[in-house]
N, C-alpha and C positions, 0 to 999 in steps of 0.2 A: 671508291666505294669503301674500301677499308678505313679511310679517314674520317669518311661520313659514318659509318657505324661507331667508330672509336669515339667521335665526338657526341653523337647520339646515348652512348653507353655512359659517357662522361657527364653529361647533362643529368640523366636518369639517376646516377649515383649521387651526384650532387643535390637533386631534388629528394632522394630518398633521405641523405644525409640530414637535410633540413627537418623533415618530417622525423627522422629518428629521435631528434634532439628533445621530441616531445612523448613522453609517457603514453603510450597508446591505451594503456589500462585505463589513465585518466580521461583521456578522450571518452572512452566508452561509458565510465561512471558519470562523465557530465551529460551525456546524451541520454543516458538511462535516467538521469536526474529529470531531466526536461521532458523526456518523455512521460515520466509518472507527473509531473507538473501538469500536463494536458490532460492524461488519464483521469485523474480527480477533478479537475476542471469539468470536464465532461460529465462526471459523476454527481457533483454536489451543486453544480448551476441551478439545477430546479428547485433546490431547497429554498433560495433566495428569490428565484424569479417566480416561483408560484405565488408568493405574497402578493407581487404586483399583476399577475394574471388573473387572478380570479377576484370577482366582484366580492365586496363585503356584504355580508346577509343583512347587515343591519339589525339583527336581533339580539337579545342578552346574552345568549349562549354563545356569540361569535366570539366575543372578548369578555375578559375579565374585568368586572368594576371593582375588584378589591384594591387594585394598586393605582394610585395617582401618578399621573405623568409630570414629573419634574427634571429641572435641568436642561442640557441640549436637547433632549429628545422631544421638547415640544416643538413640532414642526409647524410652521405658521403655512406650508403649502397644502396641509392637508393629505390624507392618503391616497394614492393612485385609485382610480375607479376599478380598474381591472377590465377584460376584455371577456371572461367566459363564467359562466353561473355552476360551476363545478361544485357539488355538495362536499362535507367531509370525508364521505365513504370514497369518493372518486379520487380526492385530493391524495387520500391515504394510498389508495391503489397506484396512483401515478408515483408517488415516491417511492414505491417498491416495485415498479414494473421493471426498472432497471435489473434489479437483481434476480427476476425470474429467467432471463435470459443468460446473467451472469454466471449462475450456479452450474449451468449446464455444459459450458465450453472450459470449467477447469481442468478436469482431467484429460480431455481430448488435447488441450493445450500443452500440458506437461509431455503426454506421448510423443506428440508431433516434434515438440521441440528436441527430444532427445534421438527421435528416428530420421527427422530431416532437417533438422537445424532450427536454431531461435531468431535468427536475424529478421528473416523476412516476415516470421508470423508476427512477432513484435511489432515490426513496421506495417504490416498490414491493418493489425489490430487497431493502431492509432489512426492511420489513414480512413478506414472503415467509419469509425466513430466520427471521425472529423467531418466527413462526408453528410453522414446522418444528423449531426449537428446543424449543418448548413441548410437542411430541409426542414428542421423541427418547426420553426414558425410556420411554414406553410401547412404542415402536417396538424399542427394544433388548431389552425384556423379552419381546415378541412372539416375534422371531427376529431371528438374525443378519441374514439378508437384508433384513428390513424396516429397520432402523437403517442398513444400508448404504444401502438406497434413500434414505433421509431425508438422510443426508450428502452424496448425490449430487445430490439435489434443492436443497440448501443452496447447492451449487457452483454449478449450473444459474442459481439466482436471484443470488448474489453475483458472477458472472462479468462483469456490466455495469458494476461499481461504477467501476474504473479508467479505462476508456473514457470514460464518462458524465461523470465530475469532470472529466476534460481538456477536455470539449467546454464544460463550465461556467465553468472557470476561464478559458478562453480568452475567455468574454463577460465574466465579471465584473471580472477584474483588469487594470490597465494593465501593460505590458511590465515597468516597474521593480520591480512589486511580486510577480512571478509566482514567483520564485524562494522567496522568503519566504512568500507566501500558499499557495503550492502545497505547501511544505513542511511547513507548518503543519498542512494538511488531511490529507496523505498520512501525517504522523507521527502521525495520531490512530489509526493501526494499531499503531505501537509503543507508544502509551502504553495503547490497549485490551489489549495483551498484558500490559503491566505490571499493569494493575488484574486483567486475568481470571485470570492464572497464580497469583498467590498466594492471590486469593480462592477459585479452585478448590480449591486445596492445602488450606485452611481447611475449606471447605463438605465436600470429599471424606473429610476426617479426622473429621467431626463426624457428628451424628444427625439435624440440622435437615432435614426433609422426605426423609429418606431416604440422607442422606449425599450421594453423587455426582449424583443426580438434581437438586437444588438448583441448582446453577449453571447447568444447563439452563433451567429456570424463572425464574431471575432474569434471565438475559439475553433470554428472550423477552418478559418484562413489559417491560424497558428498551425493547427494540426496538420495541414497539408504541406506548409512550409517546412516543417520539422521532420516529415517523411523524406524528404529530398535530400536533407543533410543528413539523416541515418542512412539513406541508401548509398551515400557518397563514402562517408569517412569511417563507418563502423563495419568489422567483420564478424564473422560467426565465432572465431576462435583467434589467439594470438599466434597460433602456427601459420594461419592463411592471410593475416593481415600484411599488405604489401609493404608497409612502412616502418613495421616495428623493429627495433635494434636487436641484434643478436644478444645484446647484454640483457634487455630488458625480458627478452624471450626465455633466457636462462634463468633469470630471477624469478620469472613466474612459475616455470617448471620445477626449479629447485624449492620454492616455497610451498607447492603443492605436494611434496614428496612423493609417497607411494600411490598417490591417486593420479599422478600425471604418467605412472608405468602400467599402461594397459595397452594389450595388442587390439581388442575390440570390446565393444558394450557387451556385457553379459544379459542374458535375459531377465526380465524382471521378476524377482521372486513374489508375485502376487500372494502366495497363500502366507508367506512369512510376513509381509508387510501387514496383512489384515489381520493376523494374529498376534501382533506385537503390540505388548503392554505401553511401552513408551510412545508408539505410534498413536494408540488411542488416546493416550493422554494428551497428545499434541493437537489431535482432532477436537477433543473436548476444549480444549485451551484456546484454541483459535475461534470456535463457536463462542465462547465467553468475552473474548476480546472484541468479537465483531458486534456482539450484542450490545455491549457499553459505546463502542467506537461509533458505529452506526446510528445507534440512539441519538447519541450528541450530535453528530455529523448532520442526519436529515432532520433532526426535529428541534436544534437548537434556534434556528431563526423563527419557526412557529411559536416556540415558548416565549422569545423576547417580544414577539409582536403580540400575541393572544393574552399572555398574562402580565408582562414590564410595560406593554404599550409602547415599545421602542419602535420608532418611524424605520423605514426601509433602508434609507442611506446609511443610518448610524447601526442597524441591524447588521448590515453585510460587514462592517467593520467590526462591531463587537465579537460577530461569529466568528471572525477568522482570527482572532487573537490566540485562542486557546493551540489552534493549529500551528502558529508561529513557535509560540512556545514549547509546543511538542517536538519540532523539528531541531529547535536549538539545543533542548535538554538531550534528544537521542543522540546528536553528534558529539556532544561532550561525554556522556556516558559510555557509547561506542569507543571512543579514543581512550577512556580510562581501561575499560574492559579490554581491549587489545594489547595494551601495555600489561597489566596484569597477566594476561593469558601468556605473554612472550616471556614473562619471568619464569613461568615454570612453576611457580610457587602454589598456585590454586588450580584445581582441577577444573577443567571447561564446564562441566555439570554444575558445579557449586556456583560460578560466575552467571550462568544463564539463570539458574534457580532463585538466586539474590535479586538480580535485575528484574526478574518476572514478578517476584513477590511484589517489590516497590511499585512496577507498572500495572498491577491488579488492584492491590488493597489500597494504595493511595488514592487512586480515583474513587473507589467505592467509599472511602470515609469523605471526601470532598462531596461527592454528590447528596450523602445523607446531610451535610453542611448547607447544601443548597437548599433543602426544605426548610431548615430552621432560619435560613437567611431570609425568607419570605418575600417581601415586595423591595428590599434593599437592593438596588440596581448595581452600586459598587461591590457588594460583598456577592452577590450572584455572578456577576462578571470575573471578579477575582478569583472565587472558587472553581469556576469552569477552566479558566486559563491554568489554575494549580493542578486541577484535574488531569487535564489533556498533557500537562508537562511532566508530571509524573509519570503518566503512561508512555511517554517516550523511552521510558526504560525499557519496555518490551521488544525495542529493536534490538538490543544485546541481551533480550532473553529469548522467548521462544519462537521470534521470529526469524532468529538465526540457527534455530535448532535443526530445520530440515537439512542444510548443507552440513551440518557436523555429524548427523546420523548416519546420511548417505549421499555423499557428495554425486555421486555417478548417477543417483536417482532422484536428485534434488527436486527437479521438475514436476517428476510424479508425486512425490510427497505432497508437493506445494498444492499440486492439483487436487489432490484427495483431501487434504484439510482445508483449503480455501473453498471447495466446493461444499463441503458440509459445513465450514464456517461461516458461509455467506447465506444461510437461511435467514439469519435475523435481517437482513436486508429487507426482506418484505414481510417478514414477521413481526418487526420491532415497530413499524409504521402502524399495522394492524391493532397491535395490542396496546399502543399508546393511544389510538384513536377510540378504543373500547372504553379505557378509562377517561378520556376527556370530551369525547364526542357531545355529550349533553352535560358536561361537568369542566367547561373551562376556567378551573379555579385552581388556586394553589393546593387544595387539597387533591383534586384529580390528577395534577402532575406529581403531588408527591408520591402516589402510587407507582408513577413510572420511574421516579428516582429510586425509590426503595426496590422496587424490581431489579433495576439496573445493578445496584449496589450489591445485592444477593447473588447475582450471576457473576458477577466480576470475582466475589468472595470464594464462591463456590467452585468456580471452574479454575481459580487461582490456586487452591488446595490441592486440586486434582494434578495440576503440574509439579507442584512442589514436592509432593508424594511419589508420584508415578513415572515422571519424565526422565530423559537421558539425553545428554549431548555427546555420547560416545557412538564412535562408529560403530552399527551395530553387528552381531555376529553373522546375521543372514547376508550382509553386504560382504563380509569377509569370505563367506563359503561361496559366493557366485562370481568371486575375483579369483579363486584360488588356483584356477587352471591358467589364468594369465599371468598370475604370480608366479608360477613354477616356471614359466617361460624366460622371466629374468631373474636367474639364480645368483646374478652378480649384485644384487642388492645388499646393501651393507646390513650385515646380521645385526650389529649393535642398534641400526637404526629401526630395525623391525622388533628388538626388544623394547625400545623404547614406546614404539607404536602399538604394541598390546598389551592389554591390561590381563591380569590374572584370570578375570572372567571371561576372557576370550574378547572382548570389546576394545576395538583400536581407540588409543587416547588421541583426540583432536588437539592436545597442547603440544605434540610433536610437532618439530620444526627439523627441517633439513638445512644445514649449515654447509656453506663453501668448504 
């Protein structure tokens, strides 16, 4: 019996040794990246699919007559006829329906993650959205209201993903890997868009599984398969992962510094959060980013179809290119920002503000350029690509600030900012529809782009003047009792961590 137990322990140790050769934080980032691929696939699929789902009205207000179709966009097949007779108001409502549910579960998602654990909440979010994707074609054929309800349900399920992931990033990544690691995970959203939009264009233009329903089925199946892997190979935190090496665990805890030294989670300082000026700057910034981001994300395929007369197959491809550039740029910028931060020469707040300015003011200028590009398809596509490429800087800007300000409450902070910040999800399509409903012209769309540029500039200035990436004083106060119980903390490290103004400096990094 003892020999058998020894052999079993030996095999288990050998198996653990094999797995421990793979950094488990990289596995977590990898799975989070693919999770966000799916999350945004579910979110953006309707932007392209609706072009094929809805019958063309055949009226002069349906498409602009200003831009002549040239080059590869001259399709000999003709546009899909569509199955539904939804009007412009119904289409705008459907494009925004997801966000009616999405904003409601942001804050609960962050709280649930911090109280009960983030792994299963994130996994369940993707699984539920996948199942709803599978029934989307049935719901659409059943009734407009049924499909609307499914989209709201998907938003409710997905609303938790950003706050929950912020909570997990704070647990899994050392400070010096947060910009790059968080960027890789979150830009899974952009890569998901890059994959989904052209794939949707091809499937909607074909006959496989009925055309447009195919993309909903494909995403649903992929989401179910992803959930199985997530359940098997990801853990709530490094401390409870069965295969993480002692060396990697020590590296993570050391890299987190004083954040990793706490006996228990302190109560959420709600009053101090809602009265914090940097917090309100972050909320306003998030609102501005989502106004611009979601305007382009949800309305670009319609602009390409209605104004530039681009057929659905090329539409999906061209609509995806800005998000590929955004992802690539964000990876490069986050890598550089992490290295600059590690050097200790530039305060983290300066790094965040510089990146955020590029990420907001750059797209604002590009969208103004789109207005002057008029019918030139090459310039239009190039400017949208450049706009979202520059927007990729925000992942090393305000998107990393939640964890910088309050690592222990990162999920709650993201829940607050993403809840209010996603109001543009349903407001932007309604406003755009008001400008273009009876005016599908270059002039009508110019109002959309001018407004979006103004929002980018205004909210970018708010972040520049009022935001902060330092651990806030109210975070320090809530953890004082825990810190006192660890009096053996190196006093030199503490002096590095605390600024004269009382805020912790997140440039600080604990070395061996």
